[in-house]
C-alpha positions as CSV (number, residue, x, y, z in Angstrom):
1,M,17.0,109.3,1.3
2,G,18.8,110.0,-1.9
3,L,19.5,107.7,-4.8
4,L,21.3,104.4,-4.1
5,T,24.3,103.1,-6.0
6,I,24.0,99.8,-7.8
7,G,26.1,98.2,-5.1
8,V,23.9,99.4,-2.2
9,F,20.8,98.6,-4.2
10,A,22.0,95.1,-5.1
11,K,22.7,94.3,-1.4
12,A,19.3,95.7,-0.2
13,S,17.3,93.9,-3.0
14,R,19.2,90.6,-2.8
15,L,19.9,90.9,-6.5
16,S,23.4,90.8,-7.9
17,Q,24.9,93.8,-9.8
18,K,25.2,91.5,-12.9
19,A,21.4,90.7,-12.6
20,L,20.5,94.4,-12.2
21,R,22.5,95.3,-15.4
22,L,20.7,92.5,-17.3
23,Y,17.3,93.6,-16.1
24,D,18.1,97.1,-17.1
25,E,19.0,96.0,-20.6
26,L,15.8,94.0,-20.9
27,G,13.7,96.8,-19.6
28,L,12.6,94.7,-16.6
29,L,14.0,96.9,-13.9
30,S,15.5,100.2,-15.1
31,P,17.5,102.5,-12.8
32,A,16.0,105.8,-11.7
33,R,19.0,107.6,-13.2
34,V,22.2,106.9,-15.1
35,D,25.1,109.3,-14.4
36,P,25.8,110.9,-17.8
37,V,29.6,111.1,-17.1
38,T,30.4,107.8,-15.3
39,G,27.5,105.7,-16.6
40,Y,26.8,104.5,-13.0
41,R,23.3,103.3,-12.4
42,L,21.4,104.9,-9.5
43,Y,18.2,103.6,-8.0
44,A,15.5,105.2,-6.0
45,P,14.6,103.6,-2.6
46,E,11.0,103.2,-3.7
47,Q,12.2,100.7,-6.3
48,L,13.3,98.2,-3.7
49,D,9.8,96.6,-3.4
50,E,9.7,96.0,-7.1
51,A,13.3,94.7,-7.1
52,R,12.5,92.3,-4.3
53,L,9.5,91.0,-6.1
54,V,11.6,90.3,-9.2
55,A,14.2,88.5,-6.9
56,W,11.5,86.4,-5.3
57,L,9.9,85.4,-8.7
58,R,13.3,84.5,-10.0
59,R,13.9,82.2,-7.0
60,L,10.6,80.5,-7.9
61,G,12.1,79.9,-11.3
62,M,9.7,82.1,-13.2
63,P,11.0,83.1,-16.7
64,L,12.0,86.8,-17.1
65,A,9.3,87.4,-19.8
66,R,6.6,86.2,-17.4
67,I,8.0,88.3,-14.6
68,Q,7.8,91.3,-16.9
69,Y,4.1,90.5,-17.4
70,V,3.4,89.9,-13.6
71,R,5.0,93.2,-12.5
72,R,2.5,95.1,-14.7
73,L,-0.5,93.6,-13.0
74,N,-2.3,94.8,-9.9
75,A,-1.9,92.8,-6.7
76,G,-4.9,90.6,-7.2
77,A,-4.1,89.6,-10.7
78,A,-0.5,89.1,-9.8
79,V,-1.5,86.7,-7.0
80,Q,-3.5,84.7,-9.6
81,E,-0.6,84.6,-12.0
82,V,1.8,83.4,-9.4
83,R,-0.6,80.8,-8.2
84,A,-1.1,79.5,-11.8
85,F,2.7,79.5,-12.4
86,W,3.3,77.5,-9.3
87,A,0.5,75.0,-10.0
88,Q,2.1,74.4,-13.4
89,V,5.5,73.9,-11.7
90,E,4.0,71.3,-9.4
91,A,2.2,69.5,-12.3
92,D,5.5,69.4,-14.2
93,T,7.3,68.2,-11.1
94,A,4.7,65.5,-10.6
95,A,5.2,64.4,-14.2
96,R,8.9,64.2,-13.8
97,R,8.5,62.4,-10.5
98,D,6.3,59.8,-12.3
99,L,9.0,59.4,-15.0
100,A,11.7,59.1,-12.3
101,T,9.7,56.4,-10.5
102,F,9.2,54.6,-13.8
103,L,13.0,54.7,-14.5
104,I,14.0,53.6,-11.0
105,D,11.5,50.7,-11.1
106,H,12.5,49.9,-14.7
107,L,16.3,49.9,-14.0
108,S,15.7,48.0,-10.7
109,R,14.2,45.1,-12.8
110,K,17.6,44.8,-14.6
111,D,19.4,44.1,-11.3
112,P,19.0,40.5,-10.4
113,A,19.4,41.3,-6.7
114,M,16.3,43.5,-6.9
115,C,14.0,41.2,-8.9
116,P,10.8,40.3,-7.1
117,T,10.4,36.7,-5.8
118,A,6.6,36.8,-5.4
119,K,4.4,34.1,-6.8
120,P,3.5,34.6,-10.6
121,L,0.5,36.7,-11.4
122,G,-1.8,36.9,-14.4
123,I,-4.8,38.8,-15.6
124,R,-8.4,37.9,-16.4
125,C,-10.1,40.5,-18.4
126,A,-13.1,41.6,-20.6
127,A,-13.8,44.5,-22.9
128,L,-17.0,46.0,-24.2
129,S,-17.9,49.1,-26.3
130,D,-21.3,50.6,-26.9
131,M,-22.7,53.4,-29.1
132,G,-24.7,55.0,-26.3
133,L,-28.2,56.4,-26.8
134,V,-27.5,59.7,-28.6
135,R,-24.6,59.2,-31.1
136,E,-25.3,57.8,-34.6
137,S,-22.1,55.8,-34.6
138,N,-19.5,54.4,-32.3
139,Q,-16.0,56.0,-32.5
140,D,-14.6,54.1,-29.5
141,T,-12.5,51.0,-29.6
142,A,-11.9,48.7,-26.6
143,Y,-9.6,45.7,-26.5
144,A,-8.6,43.1,-23.9
145,G,-6.1,40.4,-24.7
146,P,-3.7,38.1,-22.7
147,R,-1.2,41.0,-22.3
148,L,-2.7,44.1,-23.8
149,L,-5.6,46.2,-22.4
150,A,-6.6,49.3,-24.4
151,V,-9.3,51.9,-24.9
152,A,-9.3,54.6,-27.6
153,D,-11.9,57.3,-28.2
154,G,-11.9,58.7,-31.7
155,C,-13.0,62.1,-32.9
156,G,-13.7,63.7,-36.3
157,S,-15.0,62.3,-39.5
158,Q,-12.7,59.3,-39.3
159,G,-12.8,58.8,-35.5
160,A,-13.9,55.2,-35.6
161,P,-11.1,53.9,-37.9
162,A,-8.6,56.2,-36.1
163,S,-9.3,54.7,-32.7
164,A,-9.2,51.2,-34.2
165,A,-5.9,51.9,-36.0
166,A,-4.3,53.2,-32.8
167,I,-5.0,50.0,-30.9
168,D,-4.1,47.8,-33.8
169,A,-0.7,49.4,-33.8
170,L,-0.2,48.1,-30.3
171,K,-1.4,44.5,-30.8
172,H,2.0,43.2,-31.8
173,L,2.9,43.7,-28.1
174,E,0.8,40.6,-27.4
175,T,3.2,38.3,-29.0
176,D,6.5,40.2,-29.1
177,N,9.2,39.1,-26.6
178,I,10.2,42.4,-25.1
179,P,13.4,42.4,-23.0
180,A,12.9,44.2,-19.7
181,G,15.7,46.6,-20.6
182,N,13.9,47.8,-23.7
183,L,10.5,48.4,-22.2
184,L,10.7,52.2,-22.1
185,D,11.9,52.4,-25.7
186,V,9.2,50.0,-26.9
187,L,6.5,52.1,-25.2
188,E,7.8,55.2,-26.9
189,D,8.1,53.5,-30.3
190,V,4.6,52.1,-30.1
191,I,3.1,55.6,-29.6
192,E,5.0,56.7,-32.7
193,Q,3.5,53.8,-34.6
194,A,0.0,54.6,-33.3
195,Q,0.4,58.2,-34.3
196,Q,1.5,57.3,-37.8
197,A,-1.5,54.9,-38.1
198,V,-3.9,57.7,-37.1
199,H,-2.1,60.1,-39.5
200,D,-2.6,57.7,-42.4
201,I,-6.3,57.4,-41.6
202,A,-6.7,61.1,-41.3
203,E,-5.0,61.7,-44.7
204,N,-7.5,59.5,-46.4
205,G,-10.5,61.3,-44.8
206,S,-12.4,64.4,-45.7
207,S,-11.3,66.4,-42.6
208,P,-7.7,65.4,-41.7
209,K,-7.2,68.1,-39.1
210,G,-10.3,67.1,-37.2
211,T,-9.5,63.4,-37.0
212,G,-7.8,62.0,-33.9
213,T,-8.1,59.7,-30.9
214,T,-7.2,59.3,-27.3
215,L,-5.2,56.2,-26.4
216,T,-5.0,54.6,-23.0
217,A,-3.4,51.2,-22.8
218,M,-1.7,48.8,-20.3
219,L,0.8,46.1,-21.1
220,W,1.0,43.2,-18.8
221,T,4.6,42.2,-18.1
222,G,4.1,39.4,-15.6
223,S,4.2,41.3,-12.4
224,Q,3.5,44.8,-13.5
225,L,1.3,46.8,-15.8
226,A,3.1,49.4,-18.0
227,L,0.8,52.3,-18.8
228,V,0.7,54.4,-21.9
229,H,-1.8,57.3,-21.7
230,I,-2.7,60.3,-23.9
231,G,-6.1,62.1,-23.9
232,D,-9.0,61.9,-21.5
233,S,-9.8,58.2,-21.4
234,R,-9.0,56.9,-17.9
235,V,-7.5,54.1,-15.8
236,Y,-8.9,53.4,-12.4
237,L,-7.4,51.0,-9.8
238,L,-9.7,49.2,-7.3
239,R,-7.5,48.0,-4.4
240,E,-8.8,46.8,-1.1
241,G,-12.1,48.4,-1.7
242,E,-10.7,51.9,-2.6
243,L,-10.9,53.3,-6.1
244,F,-8.1,55.4,-7.4
245,Q,-7.8,57.3,-10.7
246,I,-4.2,56.6,-11.9
247,T,-4.3,58.7,-15.1
248,H,-4.4,62.4,-15.5
249,D,-6.8,63.9,-18.1
250,H,-5.1,65.8,-20.9
251,T,-7.8,68.4,-21.3
252,V,-8.0,72.2,-21.3
253,V,-10.3,72.1,-18.3
254,Q,-8.0,69.8,-16.3
255,S,-5.1,72.1,-17.0
256,M,-7.2,75.0,-15.6
257,V,-7.8,72.9,-12.5
258,D,-4.1,72.2,-12.2
259,E,-3.4,75.9,-12.4
260,G,-5.9,76.7,-9.7
261,R,-8.2,78.6,-12.2
262,L,-11.1,76.2,-11.8
263,S,-12.4,74.0,-9.0
264,P,-13.0,70.3,-9.7
265,E,-16.7,71.0,-9.2
266,E,-16.6,73.8,-11.8
267,A,-14.7,71.6,-14.2
268,A,-17.3,68.8,-14.0
269,S,-19.9,71.1,-15.7
270,H,-17.6,73.2,-17.8
271,P,-18.7,73.5,-21.5
272,Q,-15.2,72.7,-22.8
273,R,-14.5,69.8,-20.4
274,S,-13.9,67.5,-23.4
275,L,-11.5,69.8,-25.3
276,L,-8.1,67.9,-25.5
277,I,-4.6,69.4,-25.2
278,R,-3.0,66.0,-26.0
279,A,-4.2,63.3,-28.4
280,L,-3.1,61.3,-31.4
281,G,-3.8,63.3,-34.6
282,Q,-2.5,66.0,-36.9
283,G,-1.1,69.0,-35.2
284,A,-1.7,67.5,-31.7
285,N,0.7,67.2,-28.8
286,T,1.4,63.4,-28.8
287,T,3.6,63.3,-25.7
288,P,2.3,60.3,-23.6
289,D,2.4,59.6,-19.9
290,L,4.4,56.5,-19.2
291,R,4.2,54.6,-15.9
292,L,4.7,51.2,-14.3
293,H,2.4,49.8,-11.7
294,D,3.3,46.9,-9.5
295,A,0.4,44.6,-9.5
296,Q,-1.0,42.9,-6.4
297,R,-3.2,39.9,-6.2
298,E,-6.9,40.9,-6.2
299,D,-6.2,44.3,-7.9
300,R,-8.9,45.3,-10.4
301,Y,-8.1,47.8,-13.2
302,L,-10.7,49.7,-15.2
303,L,-9.9,51.4,-18.5
304,C,-12.7,53.5,-19.8
305,S,-13.6,56.3,-22.3
306,D,-15.1,59.6,-21.0
307,G,-18.5,58.3,-22.0
308,L,-18.4,56.5,-18.6
309,S,-16.4,58.8,-16.4
310,T,-18.3,62.0,-17.3
311,V,-21.8,60.7,-16.7
312,V,-21.5,58.0,-14.0
313,P,-20.6,59.2,-10.5
314,T,-17.4,57.7,-9.1
315,P,-19.1,56.0,-6.2
316,D,-21.4,54.2,-8.6
317,I,-18.3,53.0,-10.6
318,R,-16.6,51.8,-7.4
319,R,-19.8,50.0,-6.4
320,A,-20.1,48.1,-9.7
321,L,-16.4,47.2,-9.6
322,S,-16.6,46.1,-6.0
323,E,-19.8,44.0,-6.2
324,I,-19.6,42.2,-9.5
325,S,-16.9,39.6,-9.6
326,E,-16.8,38.6,-13.2
327,P,-15.1,41.1,-15.5
328,E,-17.5,40.4,-18.4
329,L,-20.5,41.1,-16.2
330,A,-18.8,44.2,-14.7
331,V,-18.2,45.8,-18.1
332,R,-21.8,45.2,-19.0
333,E,-23.0,46.8,-15.8
334,L,-20.8,49.9,-16.3
335,I,-22.2,50.4,-19.8
336,T,-25.7,50.0,-18.5
337,L,-25.0,52.7,-15.9
338,A,-23.7,55.0,-18.6
339,N,-26.8,54.5,-20.7
340,G,-29.0,54.8,-17.7
341,S,-27.6,58.3,-17.2
342,G,-28.7,59.3,-20.7
343,G,-25.9,57.6,-22.7
344,P,-24.9,60.9,-24.3
345,D,-21.6,59.5,-25.7
346,N,-20.0,56.3,-26.9
347,V,-18.9,54.3,-23.9
348,S,-16.1,51.7,-23.7
349,C,-14.8,49.7,-20.7
350,V,-12.1,47.2,-20.0
351,V,-12.0,45.4,-16.7
352,A,-8.9,43.4,-15.7
353,D,-8.4,41.3,-12.5
354,V,-5.0,40.4,-11.2
355,L,-4.8,36.8,-10.2
356,E,-2.3,34.5,-8.6
357,L,-1.9,31.8,-11.2
358,Q,-0.8,28.2,-11.3
359,G,-0.4,28.4,-15.1
360,V,-0.6,31.0,-17.8
361,A,-3.0,33.9,-17.8
362,T,-5.8,33.9,-20.3
363,P,-8.4,36.6,-21.0
364,A,-12.0,36.1,-19.8
């Protein structure tokens, strides 16, 4: 078979002639020959497989620059690259789905016809932070108030004041009257305030670039908990005996798991499992996850730093939360478990129970 005209090649490869001209200009898919007189592009039949691969990758939404990289790989490496790309697409889609859910729920609250009519709920909570058995100081901060629950895990020379400053920036939420329609804006604003507070702490320290903190907080709104999360501290929900992790770690290792490059088992022992890709600090990506959770009576929430989650097995966390009814006793038991596993890091816990109330909620 001789060379194919651009029209025939476009039809066979499922690429438009316009796309083929663009890919030629970019060096992504050059014709086998260009007629010196007419300028017509001619393609070899053996180029069809390559063209079809480009077409498929474009349908996946892969950027042209990344396609250029993939087409130079051998089959095995190309498989890994496509798998990693699609895993990232799914992660991005999940993040957008969470935001869409947040917005739908948030906007529904502004419609009187869609407001819940359930009995009023409140929270009973407790917080505790411990240095652990190895570290020389405690850079964690934990807080539990009538409306605000928060854990921050600082790092760097000013890690302790950074974590405290981040949570202090949120405390006005305890007393501010926040209209339902402004909740999303308030949550974004409060992250900016916390980031500025951490920045100010870092500027006054000896190593500004190394100072930062995670921040995981929940704001009680009467029937919901609004979540702000950045870093690798976590929130778990115990509901009807089942324990669910409802935050996503912002770490290099977790991103490798998301992309299919590591298994969860490999991630658990990876030497860089604590390396953050999002945090509050200089030069960091400070984009938070924002979510709303409809609360149910008898729900129990746990906010904790990685000093708990990386050393205490999940079944042991679930058991402690399930068997100990008082939040204050539960946080003490969780910290005891972390220290019993060697206490290699600072550990902080907040436990909050959702209760059906006759009056106003108060902290434990």
